Legacy VTK file of the C-alpha trace (Angstrom):
# vtk DataFile Version 3.0
C-alpha trace
ASCII
DATASET POLYDATA
POINTS 217 float
-4.760 36.852 7.834
-2.705 40.012 7.861
1.035 39.153 6.400
3.731 41.397 6.689
7.683 40.702 7.472
7.316 42.177 11.100
5.091 39.668 12.840
5.042 36.816 10.215
7.777 34.215 9.287
8.103 31.632 6.528
8.318 27.861 7.709
9.454 25.195 5.249
9.545 21.489 5.974
11.819 19.134 4.474
13.064 20.908 1.401
15.376 17.883 0.875
16.510 15.379 -1.653
14.702 12.195 -0.464
11.197 14.263 -1.137
11.869 16.533 -3.807
15.126 15.005 -6.043
14.270 12.204 -8.430
16.885 10.322 -7.095
15.299 10.712 -3.439
14.052 7.780 -1.573
10.541 9.023 -1.525
10.418 10.182 -5.013
8.395 7.312 -6.553
5.684 8.001 -3.805
5.241 11.678 -4.605
6.506 12.616 -8.103
3.075 12.909 -9.527
1.900 15.485 -7.069
5.288 17.362 -7.103
4.923 17.569 -10.795
1.314 18.686 -11.111
1.744 21.229 -8.426
4.954 22.530 -9.568
5.977 22.009 -6.161
9.746 22.519 -6.405
9.346 25.748 -8.263
6.771 27.002 -5.848
9.007 26.432 -2.784
11.770 28.114 -4.458
9.238 31.259 -5.360
8.322 31.484 -1.377
12.091 31.387 -0.742
12.903 34.122 -3.147
9.812 36.162 -2.258
10.899 36.124 1.650
14.524 36.793 0.953
13.608 39.651 -1.481
10.744 41.108 0.994
12.840 40.804 4.436
10.906 37.794 5.813
12.683 35.273 7.996
12.682 31.912 6.938
12.679 28.716 9.696
13.574 25.523 8.210
12.140 22.628 9.967
14.455 19.617 8.598
14.043 15.738 9.069
16.909 13.581 9.951
17.403 10.255 11.109
20.608 9.003 12.712
21.362 5.158 13.483
20.040 5.020 16.796
16.580 5.932 15.348
16.350 2.960 13.434
16.146 0.980 16.574
12.700 2.351 17.653
10.426 -0.783 18.439
7.155 0.585 16.843
5.694 3.286 14.601
3.119 4.211 12.462
2.473 3.240 8.643
4.530 6.161 6.961
7.080 6.274 9.830
7.930 2.676 9.318
8.020 3.072 5.486
10.343 6.275 5.843
12.813 3.849 7.728
12.147 1.054 5.179
13.334 3.120 2.261
16.194 4.823 4.385
15.110 8.397 4.124
16.748 11.386 5.626
19.786 9.041 6.848
22.873 10.521 8.449
25.679 9.181 10.337
25.421 11.166 13.479
24.376 14.532 14.756
27.625 16.105 14.630
29.110 13.835 11.558
28.615 15.468 8.035
30.542 12.609 6.335
28.389 11.443 3.219
25.958 14.294 3.976
26.615 16.377 0.552
24.195 15.195 -1.829
22.616 12.703 0.090
18.921 12.240 0.546
19.055 14.016 3.887
20.716 17.157 2.153
18.797 20.185 0.823
17.890 19.881 -2.784
20.603 21.604 -4.830
18.590 24.325 -6.327
17.542 25.679 -3.011
21.183 25.827 -1.647
21.807 29.590 -2.356
18.369 30.431 -0.836
18.989 28.297 2.461
22.704 29.467 2.965
21.717 32.871 3.447
21.207 35.576 6.483
17.452 35.509 6.643
17.357 31.569 7.497
17.057 29.805 10.521
17.531 26.208 10.295
15.962 24.287 13.367
16.609 21.019 15.289
14.981 18.083 13.351
11.498 16.774 13.814
11.759 12.983 14.090
8.244 11.791 12.905
6.001 14.649 11.383
5.380 17.468 13.762
7.346 20.269 15.171
6.721 18.919 18.852
9.945 17.227 19.056
12.278 20.116 17.629
12.733 23.830 18.519
10.543 25.511 15.799
8.040 27.046 18.233
10.868 28.066 20.546
12.760 29.797 17.580
9.540 31.552 16.128
8.757 33.115 19.679
12.299 34.047 20.656
12.427 35.748 17.077
9.342 37.596 17.989
6.822 35.932 15.324
3.345 35.084 15.868
2.324 34.036 12.091
3.543 31.844 10.016
3.436 31.099 6.250
3.922 27.406 5.855
5.030 25.611 2.848
7.187 22.269 1.897
6.772 18.779 2.074
4.577 16.698 2.647
1.012 17.732 2.383
-0.747 15.372 4.627
2.141 14.447 6.792
4.779 17.173 8.149
2.893 20.118 6.297
-0.407 19.231 8.039
1.433 18.231 11.551
3.271 21.637 11.717
-0.074 23.515 10.765
-1.789 21.722 13.648
0.558 22.013 16.249
1.804 25.616 15.539
-2.240 26.633 15.897
-2.398 24.735 19.089
0.709 26.757 20.049
-1.030 30.052 19.252
0.147 31.004 16.003
-1.827 31.981 13.122
-1.187 29.758 10.031
-1.321 30.235 6.241
-0.556 27.181 4.138
0.689 27.501 0.708
-1.462 24.715 -0.945
0.799 24.318 -3.924
4.250 24.589 -2.425
3.576 21.295 -1.212
2.557 17.785 -2.297
1.793 14.242 -1.146
1.515 10.866 -2.008
-1.175 8.596 -3.878
-1.842 5.097 -2.836
-4.627 2.811 -3.790
-5.264 1.180 -0.287
-4.136 4.411 1.727
-5.979 7.302 -0.663
-4.827 10.600 -1.947
-2.608 12.146 0.936
-2.862 15.779 -0.916
-6.915 15.754 -1.241
-6.995 14.450 2.442
-4.733 17.667 3.563
-6.545 20.172 1.569
-9.717 19.271 3.523
-7.877 19.889 6.901
-6.342 22.877 5.569
-9.492 24.451 4.955
-10.982 23.514 8.247
-7.838 24.435 10.350
-5.663 26.950 8.867
-6.250 30.475 9.155
-5.420 30.786 5.518
-5.179 28.536 2.597
-3.210 30.394 -0.340
-1.607 29.791 -3.736
1.848 30.336 -4.235
0.921 33.349 -6.004
-1.370 34.841 -3.535
1.123 34.100 -1.003
4.003 35.783 -2.733
1.694 39.029 -3.548
0.663 38.962 0.085
4.292 39.160 0.910
5.190 41.922 -1.519
2.237 44.215 -0.032
2.391 43.412 3.671
LINES 1 218
217 0 1 2 3 4 5 6 7 8 9 10 11 12 13 14 15 16 17 18 19 20 21 22 23 24 25 26 27 28 29 30 31 32 33 34 35 36 37 38 39 40 41 42 43 44 45 46 47 48 49 50 51 52 53 54 55 56 57 58 59 60 61 62 63 64 65 66 67 68 69 70 71 72 73 74 75 76 77 78 79 80 81 82 83 84 85 86 87 88 89 90 91 92 93 94 95 96 97 98 99 100 101 102 103 104 105 106 107 108 109 110 111 112 113 114 115 116 117 118 119 120 121 122 123 124 125 126 127 128 129 130 131 132 133 134 135 136 137 138 139 140 141 142 143 144 145 146 147 148 149 150 151 152 153 154 155 156 157 158 159 160 161 162 163 164 165 166 167 168 169 170 171 172 173 174 175 176 177 178 179 180 181 182 183 184 185 186 187 188 189 190 191 192 193 194 195 196 197 198 199 200 201 202 203 204 205 206 207 208 209 210 211 212 213 214 215 216
């Protein structure tokens, strides 16, 4: 996969407190993997490389509004997110209580997100980008390849990888700029994701490999 800033964009999913802050709702579920992979630091390295090397970044966030809590059914993790009140916001146009909340960006990323090279898409609602405008934004900006990082590996990252590939994009997953939960009953989400990354993605890279490719592309 040829990586260059003319036809390759960076996509970051869910760089938000509920996954990446020690006060986040999902932190107890993912903290072990986040620490093992240095996920927080590696996502930051991808952001910095994109800024310094002229790559556009598209952030696909996750938000839930009060009416989303009225859904009548859902899958295992979807129901868990509602149960632990992840990504809660009062309304699409209401930022009251947003600053520092679980739905807000991780504080250390804010200078990198509030930048001219960043596009924030509409929110995805379960895991994949089928419910937001990510693919449209990528196409309208002229991109056909994606470097994919963020949270979490076997959920939003895998779902974004699958859908973007189905939509005709080439996708390189940054395997240590993500992480996932481990559960004695459900299994190791990260190991499951790695298997599928290797089967499906156009490339599976470390953060070092991805940022090096961005510097030479």
